C-alpha positions as CSV (number, residue, x, y, z in Angstrom):
1,M,19.7,-52.5,1.1
2,T,23.2,-53.6,0.5
3,T,26.2,-51.5,1.6
4,K,29.1,-50.9,-0.7
5,P,32.6,-51.5,0.6
6,S,34.2,-48.5,2.3
7,N,37.4,-48.5,0.2
8,N,37.5,-46.6,-3.1
9,L,36.1,-43.6,-1.4
10,T,35.0,-40.5,-3.3
11,F,33.9,-37.1,-2.0
12,D,30.5,-37.4,-3.6
13,M,29.9,-40.9,-2.2
14,P,26.7,-41.0,-0.2
15,V,27.5,-41.1,3.5
16,Q,25.4,-44.2,3.8
17,F,28.2,-46.3,2.3
18,L,30.9,-45.2,4.8
19,K,31.9,-47.7,7.5
20,G,29.5,-47.7,10.4
21,V,26.7,-45.8,8.7
22,G,24.1,-47.6,6.7
23,P,20.6,-46.5,5.7
24,A,19.2,-45.6,9.1
25,R,22.1,-43.5,10.2
26,A,22.3,-41.9,6.8
27,D,18.8,-40.6,7.4
28,A,19.9,-39.3,10.8
29,F,22.9,-37.6,9.2
30,A,20.7,-36.1,6.5
31,K,18.9,-34.1,9.2
32,L,22.3,-32.7,10.1
33,D,22.8,-31.8,6.4
34,V,25.4,-34.4,6.0
35,K,24.7,-36.4,2.8
36,T,28.1,-37.2,1.3
37,A,31.6,-38.2,2.4
38,A,32.7,-34.6,1.8
39,D,29.9,-33.3,4.1
40,L,31.0,-35.7,6.8
41,L,34.6,-34.5,6.6
42,E,33.3,-30.9,7.0
43,Y,31.1,-31.8,9.9
44,Y,33.3,-30.0,12.5
45,P,33.4,-30.6,16.2
46,R,31.8,-27.9,18.4
47,E,34.5,-28.2,21.1
48,W,37.4,-30.4,22.2
49,Y,38.5,-31.7,25.5
50,F,41.9,-32.7,26.8
51,A,41.3,-34.7,30.0
52,P,43.9,-36.6,32.0
53,P,43.8,-40.4,32.0
54,P,40.8,-41.8,33.9
55,V,41.3,-43.0,37.5
56,K,39.1,-45.1,39.7
57,I,36.9,-43.5,42.3
58,E,38.7,-45.5,45.1
59,Q,42.0,-43.8,44.0
60,L,40.7,-40.2,44.4
61,K,42.8,-37.7,46.5
62,P,42.0,-34.2,47.5
63,D,42.9,-31.2,45.3
64,H,43.8,-33.3,42.2
65,T,42.6,-32.8,38.6
66,V,41.2,-36.1,37.6
67,T,39.0,-37.9,35.0
68,L,36.2,-40.3,36.2
69,A,34.1,-42.6,34.1
70,G,31.0,-44.3,35.4
71,I,27.3,-44.9,35.4
72,V,24.9,-42.2,36.7
73,E,23.2,-43.7,39.8
74,S,21.0,-40.8,40.8
75,T,20.4,-37.1,40.1
76,D,18.7,-34.3,42.0
77,W,18.0,-30.6,41.4
78,Q,18.3,-28.7,44.7
79,A,16.3,-25.6,43.8
80,W,15.8,-24.4,47.4
81,R,19.5,-24.3,48.2
82,K,21.5,-21.0,48.0
83,P,23.0,-21.2,45.5
84,P,20.9,-23.9,43.9
85,Y,22.7,-26.9,42.4
86,F,22.3,-30.0,40.4
87,E,24.0,-33.1,41.7
88,A,24.7,-36.6,40.3
89,Y,26.2,-39.7,41.8
90,I,28.3,-41.9,39.5
91,N,29.5,-45.4,40.2
92,D,32.5,-47.1,38.6
93,E,32.3,-50.3,40.6
94,T,35.0,-49.1,43.0
95,G,32.7,-46.6,44.7
96,L,30.3,-43.7,44.4
97,C,31.4,-40.1,43.7
98,R,29.2,-37.0,44.1
99,I,29.3,-34.5,41.3
100,V,27.9,-31.0,41.8
101,W,27.1,-28.2,39.3
102,F,26.0,-24.9,40.8
103,H,23.1,-23.2,38.9
104,G,22.9,-26.4,36.9
105,R,19.2,-26.6,36.3
106,F,19.8,-26.9,32.5
107,L,21.4,-30.4,33.2
108,Q,18.1,-31.9,34.5
109,D,17.2,-33.2,31.1
110,K,20.7,-33.8,29.9
111,I,22.1,-36.1,32.7
112,T,19.8,-38.9,33.8
113,P,20.2,-42.1,35.8
114,G,21.6,-45.1,33.8
115,M,23.7,-43.1,31.3
116,K,27.5,-43.4,31.0
117,L,29.3,-40.2,32.0
118,V,32.9,-39.1,31.8
119,V,33.7,-36.0,34.0
120,W,37.0,-34.2,34.7
121,G,37.8,-31.5,37.1
122,K,39.4,-30.8,40.5
123,T,38.5,-32.9,43.6
124,T,37.3,-31.0,46.6
125,L,36.4,-32.1,50.1
126,Y,32.8,-31.6,51.3
127,K,31.6,-33.0,54.7
128,H,34.6,-35.5,54.7
129,Q,33.7,-36.7,51.2
130,L,35.6,-36.1,48.0
131,Q,33.5,-34.7,45.2
132,L,33.9,-32.9,41.8
133,T,32.5,-29.4,41.6
134,N,31.4,-27.9,38.2
135,P,33.5,-30.3,36.2
136,K,33.4,-30.6,32.4
137,F,31.6,-33.7,31.2
138,V,30.7,-35.7,28.2
139,I,28.0,-38.3,27.8
140,V,29.3,-41.5,26.1
141,D,27.7,-44.5,24.6
142,A,27.1,-47.4,27.0
143,D,29.4,-49.7,24.9
144,E,32.1,-47.1,24.4
145,I,35.5,-48.2,25.8
146,I,37.2,-45.4,27.8
147,A,40.8,-45.2,26.6
148,D,43.8,-44.5,28.8
149,S,43.9,-41.0,27.5
150,F,40.4,-39.6,27.3
151,S,40.4,-36.6,25.0
152,G,39.1,-35.5,21.6
153,P,36.4,-33.8,19.8
154,V,32.7,-33.3,20.7
155,Y,30.3,-33.1,17.8
156,P,26.9,-31.5,17.6
157,A,24.6,-34.6,18.2
158,T,21.0,-35.6,17.9
159,A,18.8,-38.2,19.6
160,E,19.6,-40.6,16.8
161,L,23.3,-39.9,16.6
162,S,25.4,-39.3,19.7
163,S,28.7,-37.4,19.6
164,G,30.5,-40.6,20.3
165,Q,28.9,-42.4,17.4
166,I,29.8,-39.5,15.0
167,K,33.3,-39.4,16.3
168,K,33.8,-43.1,15.7
169,I,32.3,-42.9,12.2
170,I,34.5,-40.0,11.2
171,H,37.7,-41.5,12.8
172,D,37.2,-44.8,11.0
173,S,37.3,-43.1,7.6
174,L,39.4,-40.0,8.4
175,D,42.7,-41.1,7.0
176,N,41.2,-42.4,3.8
177,L,39.0,-39.3,3.3
178,V,41.8,-36.9,4.0
179,E,43.9,-38.5,1.3
180,L,41.2,-37.3,-1.2
181,V,41.7,-33.6,-0.1
182,P,43.6,-31.6,-2.7
183,E,45.8,-28.6,-1.8
184,F,44.9,-25.2,-3.2
185,F,48.1,-23.3,-2.6
186,D,51.8,-23.8,-3.0
187,S,54.2,-24.0,-0.1
188,A,55.5,-20.4,-0.6
189,F,52.0,-18.9,-0.3
190,M,51.1,-21.0,2.7
191,K,54.3,-20.0,4.5
192,K,53.7,-16.3,3.8
193,A,50.0,-16.6,4.9
194,N,50.9,-18.7,8.0
195,L,48.7,-21.5,6.8
196,I,49.2,-25.3,7.4
197,G,48.3,-27.8,4.6
198,R,44.6,-28.7,4.1
199,Q,45.1,-32.4,4.8
200,K,46.9,-31.6,8.0
201,A,44.3,-29.1,9.0
202,L,41.4,-31.6,8.6
203,K,43.3,-34.3,10.5
204,Q,44.1,-31.9,13.4
205,M,40.5,-30.6,13.4
206,H,39.1,-34.1,14.0
207,N,41.9,-35.6,16.0
208,P,44.0,-32.9,17.7
209,H,46.7,-33.5,20.3
210,N,46.7,-30.1,21.8
211,E,45.1,-26.6,21.6
212,T,47.8,-25.3,19.2
213,Q,46.9,-27.9,16.6
214,I,43.2,-26.9,16.9
215,A,44.1,-23.2,16.4
216,D,46.3,-24.0,13.4
217,A,43.6,-26.2,11.9
218,K,40.8,-23.6,12.4
219,R,42.9,-20.8,10.8
220,R,43.5,-22.8,7.7
221,L,39.9,-24.1,7.3
222,K,38.3,-20.7,8.1
223,Y,40.6,-19.1,5.5
224,D,39.6,-21.7,2.9
225,E,35.9,-21.2,3.5
226,L,36.2,-17.4,3.3
227,F,38.5,-17.6,0.3
228,L,36.1,-19.9,-1.7
229,M,33.2,-17.6,-0.9
230,Q,35.1,-14.5,-2.0
231,A,36.3,-16.3,-5.2
232,A,32.7,-17.1,-6.0
233,L,31.7,-13.5,-5.6
234,A,34.7,-12.3,-7.6
235,L,33.8,-14.7,-10.5
236,R,30.2,-13.5,-10.4
237,R,31.4,-9.9,-10.6
238,Y,33.9,-10.7,-13.4
239,K,31.2,-12.5,-15.4
240,V,28.8,-9.6,-15.3
241,R,31.6,-7.1,-16.1
242,N,33.1,-9.1,-19.0
243,F,30.4,-11.3,-20.5
244,E,27.2,-9.3,-20.1
245,K,26.4,-6.1,-22.0
246,A,24.1,-3.3,-20.9
247,V,22.9,-0.2,-22.8
248,A,25.1,2.8,-22.2
249,L,23.0,5.7,-20.8
250,K,24.6,9.0,-21.3
251,C,24.1,11.9,-18.9
252,T,24.7,15.3,-20.5
253,E,24.6,18.6,-18.6
254,Q,21.2,19.3,-20.3
255,I,19.7,16.0,-19.2
256,D,21.0,16.4,-15.6
257,R,19.6,20.0,-15.4
258,R,16.2,18.9,-16.8
259,I,16.0,16.1,-14.2
260,R,17.0,18.3,-11.3
261,K,14.2,20.8,-12.1
262,R,11.8,18.1,-11.1
263,F,12.9,18.3,-7.5
264,P,11.7,21.4,-5.5
265,F,14.9,21.5,-3.4
266,L,18.6,21.5,-3.8
267,L,20.2,18.0,-3.5
268,T,22.7,17.4,-0.6
269,E,26.4,17.0,-1.2
270,D,26.1,13.2,-0.5
271,Q,23.3,12.9,-3.0
272,D,25.3,14.8,-5.7
273,K,28.3,12.5,-5.1
274,V,26.2,9.3,-5.4
275,I,24.4,10.6,-8.5
276,E,27.9,11.2,-10.0
277,E,29.0,7.6,-9.2
278,I,25.7,6.1,-10.6
279,S,25.8,8.2,-13.8
280,A,29.4,7.2,-14.4
281,D,28.3,3.5,-14.1
282,L,25.3,4.0,-16.4
283,S,27.4,5.6,-19.1
284,K,29.2,2.3,-19.7
285,T,28.1,-0.9,-21.5
286,V,29.3,-2.9,-18.4
287,P,26.2,-3.5,-16.4
288,M,26.1,-1.5,-13.2
289,N,25.8,-3.5,-10.0
290,R,25.7,-0.9,-7.2
291,L,24.4,-1.0,-3.7
292,L,23.0,2.4,-2.4
293,Q,23.1,2.5,1.3
294,G,21.4,5.4,3.1
295,D,20.0,5.8,6.5
296,V,16.2,6.2,6.9
297,G,15.1,9.5,5.4
298,S,18.5,10.2,3.8
299,G,17.0,10.8,0.3
300,K,17.7,7.6,-1.6
301,T,14.4,7.8,-3.5
302,V,15.5,11.0,-5.2
303,V,18.8,9.5,-6.2
304,A,17.0,6.5,-7.6
305,L,14.5,8.6,-9.5
306,H,17.4,10.7,-11.0
307,A,18.9,7.4,-12.4
308,A,15.4,6.3,-13.7
309,L,14.9,9.6,-15.5
310,L,18.4,9.4,-17.0
311,A,17.5,6.0,-18.5
312,I,14.2,7.4,-19.8
313,A,16.0,10.4,-21.3
314,N,18.0,7.7,-23.3
315,K,14.7,6.2,-24.5
316,Q,14.9,3.2,-22.2
317,Q,12.5,1.6,-19.6
318,V,12.9,1.2,-15.9
319,A,11.6,-1.3,-13.4
320,I,11.3,-0.4,-9.7
321,M,10.8,-3.3,-7.4
322,A,9.8,-3.3,-3.7
323,P,9.2,-6.2,-1.3
324,T,5.6,-5.3,-0.4
325,E,2.6,-3.8,-2.2
326,I,2.5,-1.0,0.5
327,L,6.1,-0.1,-0.2
328,A,5.6,-0.3,-4.0
329,T,2.6,2.0,-3.7
330,Q,4.6,4.4,-1.5
331,H,7.3,4.6,-4.2
332,F,4.7,5.1,-6.9
333,T,3.2,7.9,-4.8
334,S,6.6,9.6,-4.4
335,I,7.2,9.3,-8.2
336,E,3.8,10.9,-8.9
337,R,4.7,13.8,-6.7
338,Y,7.9,14.6,-8.6
339,L,6.6,13.7,-12.1
340,R,3.3,15.7,-12.0
341,N,2.6,17.1,-15.5
342,S,5.4,15.1,-16.9
343,D,5.4,13.1,-20.2
344,V,6.9,10.2,-18.4
345,K,4.5,7.3,-18.5
346,R,4.5,5.3,-15.3
347,V,2.4,2.4,-13.9
348,L,2.0,0.5,-10.7
349,I,1.7,-3.3,-11.0
350,T,0.5,-5.4,-8.1
351,G,-0.7,-9.0,-7.8
352,G,-4.3,-7.7,-7.5
353,I,-4.4,-6.3,-11.0
354,T,-6.1,-8.9,-13.3
355,G,-8.1,-9.4,-16.4
356,E,-8.4,-6.7,-19.2
357,K,-6.7,-4.1,-17.0
358,R,-3.6,-6.2,-16.6
359,K,-3.5,-7.1,-20.3
360,E,-3.6,-3.4,-21.2
361,I,-0.8,-2.6,-18.8
362,L,1.4,-5.5,-20.0
363,D,0.8,-4.5,-23.7
364,D,2.0,-0.9,-22.9
365,I,5.1,-2.3,-21.2
366,K,5.8,-4.7,-24.0
367,S,5.4,-2.0,-26.7
368,G,7.6,0.4,-24.8
369,N,4.8,2.9,-24.2
370,T,5.3,2.6,-20.4
371,N,8.6,4.2,-19.2
372,I,8.5,3.2,-15.5
373,A,6.9,0.1,-14.0
374,V,6.7,-0.1,-10.2
375,G,5.8,-3.3,-8.5
376,T,6.5,-6.2,-6.2
377,V,7.6,-9.7,-7.2
378,A,4.7,-9.5,-9.6
379,L,7.2,-7.8,-12.0
380,L,9.0,-11.1,-12.2
381,Q,6.1,-13.0,-13.7
382,E,6.8,-14.6,-17.0
383,D,4.0,-12.8,-18.8
384,I,5.7,-9.4,-18.2
385,Q,7.9,-8.4,-21.1
386,F,9.8,-5.1,-21.4
387,A,10.6,-3.6,-24.8
388,D,13.8,-1.8,-23.6
389,L,14.5,-2.5,-20.0
390,A,17.8,-0.8,-19.2
391,L,17.6,-0.2,-15.4
392,V,16.3,-2.2,-12.5
393,I,16.0,-0.5,-9.1
394,I,15.5,-2.9,-6.2
395,D,14.5,-1.4,-2.8
396,E,15.2,-3.2,0.5
397,Q,17.0,-6.0,-1.4
398,H,17.5,-8.1,1.7
399,K,13.8,-8.9,1.6
400,F,14.3,-10.7,-1.7
401,G,16.0,-14.0,-2.4
402,V,18.8,-14.1,-4.9
403,H,16.8,-16.2,-7.3
404,Q,14.0,-13.6,-7.4
405,R,16.4,-10.8,-8.2
406,A,17.9,-12.8,-11.1
407,G,14.4,-13.2,-12.5
408,L,14.4,-9.7,-13.9
409,R,17.4,-10.6,-16.1
410,K,15.8,-12.3,-19.0
411,D,16.9,-11.5,-22.5
412,T,19.1,-8.5,-21.6
413,T,21.3,-7.4,-18.8
414,P,19.9,-4.2,-17.3
415,H,21.9,-2.0,-15.0
416,C,21.0,-2.8,-11.4
417,L,20.7,-0.3,-8.5
418,V,20.0,-2.0,-5.1
419,M,18.9,0.2,-2.3
420,T,18.7,-0.4,1.5
421,A,17.9,1.7,4.5
422,T,19.5,-0.9,6.7
423,P,23.1,0.3,7.0
424,I,25.4,-2.6,6.3
425,P,28.6,-3.1,8.4
426,R,31.8,-3.4,6.4
427,T,32.3,-7.1,7.1
428,L,28.8,-8.0,6.1
429,A,29.1,-5.9,2.9
430,M,32.1,-7.9,1.9
431,T,30.0,-11.1,2.0
432,V,26.3,-10.5,1.3
433,F,27.1,-7.7,-1.2
434,G,30.7,-8.8,-2.0
435,D,30.2,-8.5,-5.8
436,L,28.6,-5.0,-5.8
437,D,30.0,-1.5,-5.8
438,I,28.8,0.5,-2.8
439,S,27.6,4.1,-2.5
440,I,26.6,5.7,0.8
441,I,24.4,8.6,1.7
442,K,25.6,9.5,5.1
443,H,23.7,12.7,5.9
444,S,20.0,13.4,5.7
445,P,18.6,16.5,3.9
446,P,18.2,19.6,6.1
447,G,14.8,20.2,7.7
448,R,14.4,16.7,9.2
449,G,13.0,16.8,12.8
450,Q,14.9,15.4,15.8
451,V,13.7,12.0,17.2
452,V,13.8,11.6,21.0
453,T,13.9,7.9,21.9
454,R,13.0,6.7,25.4
455,Y,13.1,3.2,26.9
456,I,10.3,2.9,29.4
457,Q,8.8,0.2,31.6
458,P,5.2,-1.0,31.1
459,K,4.2,0.5,34.5
460,D,4.8,3.9,33.0
461,L,2.4,3.4,30.1
462,P,-0.4,5.5,31.6
463,K,1.9,8.5,31.7
464,A,2.9,7.8,28.1
465,Y,-0.7,7.6,27.0
466,E,-1.4,11.0,28.5
467,F,1.6,12.4,26.6
468,I,0.3,10.8,23.4
469,R,-3.3,12.1,24.0
470,E,-1.9,15.7,24.1
471,R,-0.1,15.2,20.8
472,L,-3.2,13.7,19.3
473,K,-5.2,16.8,20.4
474,A,-2.6,18.8,18.6
475,K,-3.5,17.0,15.4
476,Q,-0.4,14.7,15.4
477,Q,-0.6,11.0,14.5
478,V,0.8,7.9,16.2
479,F,2.1,4.4,15.3
480,F,1.7,1.5,17.7
481,V,3.8,-1.5,16.7
482,Y,3.5,-5.0,18.1
483,P,5.6,-8.2,17.4
484,R,2.6,-10.4,16.8
485,I,-0.8,-10.2,14.9
486,V,-2.6,-12.4,17.4
487,D,-2.0,-13.6,21.0
488,S,0.4,-16.4,21.6
489,E,-0.9,-19.6,23.4
490,N,0.4,-18.5,26.8
491,G,-0.5,-14.8,26.2
492,D,3.0,-13.6,27.2
493,V,3.4,-11.3,24.2
494,K,1.2,-8.3,23.3
495,A,-0.5,-8.7,19.9
496,A,-1.8,-6.2,17.4
497,I,-5.4,-7.3,17.2
498,A,-6.0,-7.5,20.9
499,E,-4.3,-4.2,21.6
500,Y,-6.2,-2.5,18.7
501,E,-9.4,-3.4,20.6
502,N,-7.9,-2.1,23.9
503,L,-6.6,1.2,22.4
504,S,-9.7,2.0,20.3
505,K,-12.3,1.2,23.0
506,K,-10.6,1.9,26.3
507,I,-7.6,4.1,26.0
508,F,-8.3,6.4,23.0
509,P,-12.0,6.1,22.3
510,E,-12.3,9.7,21.3
511,F,-9.8,9.2,18.4
512,S,-9.9,7.1,15.3
513,V,-7.7,3.9,15.6
514,G,-6.8,1.8,12.6
515,L,-5.4,-1.7,12.3
516,L,-2.8,-2.9,9.8
517,H,-1.3,-6.4,9.5
518,G,0.0,-8.9,6.9
519,Q,-3.0,-11.1,6.9
520,M,-5.3,-8.4,5.5
521,S,-6.1,-8.2,1.8
522,G,-4.0,-5.8,-0.3
523,A,-6.9,-3.6,-1.0
524,N,-7.8,-3.3,2.7
525,K,-4.2,-2.6,3.6
526,Q,-4.0,0.2,1.0
527,K,-7.2,1.7,2.2
528,I,-6.0,1.8,5.8
529,M,-2.7,3.4,4.8
530,D,-4.5,6.0,2.6
531,D,-6.8,6.9,5.5
532,F,-3.8,7.3,7.8
533,R,-1.9,9.4,5.3
534,R,-5.0,11.7,4.9
535,G,-5.4,12.0,8.7
536,K,-8.7,10.1,8.9
537,I,-7.0,7.6,11.2
538,H,-5.2,9.1,14.2
539,C,-3.5,6.0,15.7
540,L,-2.3,3.2,13.5
541,V,-1.9,-0.2,15.2
542,S,0.4,-2.4,13.2
543,T,3.0,-5.2,13.1
544,V,6.5,-4.7,11.5
545,L,4.6,-4.3,8.2
546,I,5.4,-0.6,8.5
547,E,9.1,-1.3,8.9
548,V,10.1,0.2,5.6
549,G,8.9,2.9,3.2
550,I,6.0,4.4,5.0
551,D,6.1,8.2,4.7
552,V,3.5,10.1,6.8
553,P,5.0,13.4,7.8
554,N,2.3,14.1,10.4
555,A,3.1,10.9,12.3
556,T,5.4,12.1,15.1
557,I,5.1,9.4,17.7
558,M,6.0,5.7,17.5
559,V,5.3,3.3,20.4
560,I,7.0,-0.1,20.0
561,E,5.6,-2.6,22.5
562,E,7.7,-5.6,23.5
563,A,10.7,-3.7,22.1
564,D,13.2,-6.2,23.5
565,R,11.9,-8.8,21.0
566,F,13.2,-6.7,18.0
567,G,16.8,-6.5,16.7
568,L,18.6,-3.1,16.7
569,A,18.4,-2.7,12.9
570,Q,14.7,-3.4,12.9
571,L,14.1,-0.9,15.7
572,H,16.0,1.7,13.8
573,Q,14.0,1.0,10.7
574,L,10.8,1.3,12.6
575,R,11.9,4.6,14.2
576,G,12.6,5.9,10.7
577,R,8.9,6.0,10.0
578,I,8.7,9.2,12.1
579,A,10.6,12.5,11.9
580,R,9.6,12.8,8.2
581,S,8.9,16.5,8.7
582,S,10.5,19.3,10.7
583,S,8.5,18.5,13.8
584,K,10.2,17.0,16.9
585,S,9.2,13.3,17.1
586,Y,9.2,10.7,19.9
587,C,9.9,7.0,19.8
588,L,8.8,5.1,23.0
589,L,10.4,1.6,23.5
590,I,8.2,-0.3,25.9
591,A,9.8,-3.4,27.5
592,Q,10.3,-5.2,30.7
593,T,13.3,-7.6,30.5
594,E,16.1,-8.9,32.7
595,N,18.1,-9.9,29.6
596,E,21.3,-7.9,29.5
597,T,21.7,-8.1,25.8
598,A,18.1,-6.9,25.2
599,K,18.7,-4.0,27.7
600,S,21.9,-3.0,25.9
601,R,20.1,-2.9,22.6
602,L,17.4,-0.5,24.0
603,E,20.0,1.7,25.6
604,I,21.9,2.0,22.3
605,M,18.7,3.1,20.7
606,E,18.2,5.8,23.3
607,R,21.6,7.3,22.8
608,S,22.3,6.9,19.1
609,S,20.5,7.9,15.9
610,D,23.4,6.9,13.6
611,G,22.2,3.9,11.6
612,F,25.8,2.7,10.8
613,E,26.8,2.8,14.5
614,I,23.6,0.9,15.4
615,A,24.2,-1.7,12.6
616,E,27.7,-2.4,14.0
617,H,26.3,-2.9,17.5
618,D,23.6,-5.2,16.1
619,L,26.1,-7.3,14.2
620,K,28.2,-7.7,17.4
621,L,25.2,-8.5,19.6
622,R,23.2,-10.8,17.3
623,G,25.8,-12.1,14.8
624,P,25.3,-12.0,11.0
625,G,22.0,-13.8,11.3
626,E,19.6,-13.8,8.4
627,L,21.4,-11.2,6.4
628,L,24.1,-13.8,5.8
629,S,21.8,-16.7,5.0
630,A,22.2,-18.5,1.7
631,R,18.6,-17.5,0.9
632,Q,19.8,-13.9,0.5
633,H,23.0,-14.2,-1.5
634,G,23.0,-17.7,-3.0
635,L,26.1,-18.8,-1.1
636,P,26.3,-21.8,1.2
637,D,26.2,-20.9,4.9
638,L,29.6,-20.7,6.7
639,K,30.4,-23.8,8.6
640,I,33.4,-22.7,10.6
641,A,34.3,-19.1,9.9
642,N,32.6,-16.1,11.5
643,I,32.7,-12.8,9.7
644,I,32.8,-10.8,13.0
645,D,35.5,-12.8,14.9
646,D,37.4,-13.6,11.7
647,S,37.2,-10.2,10.0
648,D,41.0,-10.0,9.5
649,L,41.0,-13.4,7.7
650,L,38.0,-12.3,5.7
651,Q,39.8,-9.2,4.4
652,M,42.9,-11.3,3.6
653,A,40.8,-13.9,1.8
654,R,38.9,-11.3,-0.2
655,K,42.1,-9.6,-1.4
656,D,43.7,-12.9,-2.4
657,A,40.5,-14.2,-4.1
658,F,39.9,-11.1,-6.1
659,E,43.5,-10.9,-7.2
660,L,43.4,-14.5,-8.3
661,V,40.3,-14.0,-10.4
662,E,41.8,-10.8,-11.9
663,K,44.9,-12.8,-13.0
664,D,43.2,-16.0,-14.0
665,P,39.4,-15.4,-14.5
666,M,38.7,-18.9,-15.8
667,L,41.0,-20.5,-13.2
668,S,42.4,-22.4,-16.2
669,S,46.1,-22.6,-15.1
670,S,47.3,-25.9,-13.7
671,G,48.1,-24.3,-10.4
672,H,44.5,-23.3,-9.9
673,K,42.9,-26.6,-11.0
674,N,42.0,-27.7,-7.5
675,I,40.4,-24.4,-6.6
676,R,38.4,-24.5,-9.7
677,T,37.2,-28.1,-8.9
678,E,36.2,-27.2,-5.4
679,L,34.3,-24.1,-6.5
680,I,32.3,-26.2,-8.9
681,R,31.7,-28.8,-6.2
682,K,30.5,-26.2,-3.7
683,F,28.7,-23.6,-5.9
684,S,27.5,-25.3,-9.1
685,G,24.0,-25.2,-7.8
686,S,24.1,-21.6,-6.6
687,L,22.6,-19.5,-9.4
688,T,25.3,-18.8,-11.9
689,L,27.7,-17.9,-9.1
690,V,30.5,-19.7,-10.9
691,D,30.6,-20.4,-14.6
692,V,34.0,-22.0,-14.8
693,A,32.8,-25.5,-15.6
């Protein structure tokens, strides 16, 4: 295949046609998600080094910071030493030098004989020999010439593409590529915001002279990344609010009074406040886009049902969507409890409903005879048509992808209420849910039982089993949760199926033990849950399938095995399946781990029951993780910014982006042309995020 000349560069030029790439390396770059010249420019180093000029081994003196370059002659892992160390001898033709890394076992597969190595650190004397101890190092290509001043970036590399090769390819095209980079902001704004120019930032990122240049470059590029993300969210929000129309659903005192009669209890102050916010949204023709956050057991379902009945009172239809059939059925059961003897027509739709029965249900939805349809992603199928869909309620929205959620918006724009029992830290809310209004139910209704959480070692399980046996004799029920369905190859993780056999035959043979996991059929899963709910099953062995939505008031104990393998938010969700009544409940976290992060998670669970506090800890310990993935919100992943470490920049970028879209929603002014072009380049494939083309 011919290679085009490397002049006349464009951002969208395939990386293959850049100097030094070609078809084979283009395939290797594709695995790094680098497909165009623009992608290459945004392939940032993972670290930088500033080493002194290299010297020869024969020139070494004690107690000097030096850089050495040579071929690795031999390596050895001295595991029996105290402390253990990894050593390598390098040769630069003037002599041999011993290099030592204490606790360096991880280097066994990284540094091998025959490779070219550059190391820098302080020389020390050991047994009358000069050596380097715990130096920094970089592996370089065999043909790479070591410059007088050895410093620069280190790029995330692969077996096919070394950091040195990537560095050379980027540097060969850097000046020409940077010339293509447009500026977003005028000099006055950059001075006020303490930002250097974009071209300068990219040059300094890939070829810095000192740490200050790196810091300045990072600040500018992080800000740009966060600003563009927030601008995309602001545009999505503006589009919904100004170009889409919903049916206005009025809430009179009479309607509100009639709805509240359906609930055999007084609503909490938090619930009243949130109902007021939702009702105000629903009364407008601007489609509601609201996130309802509430800790486990806080009463979100009642608030959602109030909104649904308000829509029905206005002669409109409602769709309630859950991520699993079990949770959809749970919602339907709750609705049935409150709507007994009501004229409201409701139906549960799952993937298992077929044939004439399905046709009959769909005809009723299409004709408007059905008021509430509850289901899973089955509600998104093309053959389901609503007559007057005015409100969509989505539970545990982080379980859905953004494309799935958009599927409900077909011919009309319904109001949308998104619910989650996973408390969202503020920084995450500004990104994943940046285009939504947020309501929070902080306090649970009165009458909820206390949950005592204990982190215990596996050796104490026999005592725990005796405690559980006493509770079972008192007609209480128990959840046992495992991270896997079946054993792993090396058998190092307890699994649900094997432990079900153990619990039912050896530990609790006198009680009924049930098994629930994701590989079972929908009908089988439902039967197990119904039997557990009715008390026919005393102990339910499960995976995280029961993480959300399961409501069995008589279940007062939860045992989570291998608890160190779960995140904090997930542990909190699981714990929320108990304490659904006024009885005292117990959550036992079983784990044996030396990992300090895992231990700290379990200790936080012991001392706190506040979901928002737990969520903040989880974000700090594990990072944004999957909640911030593009799959969830339709935005590209962040390449350089971090919403935790850069929360101040995030808030600044959000304020600036939303103000910009408020002033110039089409980004049509000449001063915003470059921002508009970049948004189209970055987000044009991201589900109507930006309609400014």
